[in-house]
N, C-alpha and C positions, 0 to 999 in steps of 0.2 A: 185550182180555179175558185173552186165554188165555196169551200173549207175557209179560203179568203175573204171573198165577198161574205160569208152568214159571219166570222170573225170580224168584220167594218160596221158588219147592220149593230147586230149585239153592243160594239161598242159606242154607234151612235143612239142609241137608244139608250141606254147608262146614261150616257151625257146629256141628253133631253131629258129624261128622266128626274135628274140634279138639278137638272133648270127649273125644272118645273116646280117640281119642290122648294125652291128656294123662292121662284115666283109667287106660289101660295103660301110661301110664311110670310114673305112681304103685300101681299095684299091682307094675311087677317092684319101684321102691325099696323095698316094703313087703313084697316075698318073702320068708318063716320069719322074718317077727316076729310078736310078741303085739300081736291085735287091741289098739284102744282100749277101755277100760275102760265098761259102757254107762249112762247114767244111768237110775234107773228114777222116770220121772216120774206124779207123781200122776194129773194128767190121762189120760197112757193107761189107767193100769188102770180110773180110773173108765169112759172111753170103753170101752173092751171089756166089761166087768163088766153095760155096759146095754145091752149084744146080746143 
């Protein structure tokens, strides 16, 4: 059971490392560019106001 858990963790770690590499690549590609415009959703405003 412990071995299975270790295997699962290693698999998750590999996935996260791949995602991190992709993210770093995208950040380098977009360096210096303007961020995309933010869409203002009504639901978001409502959920924030309800707090």
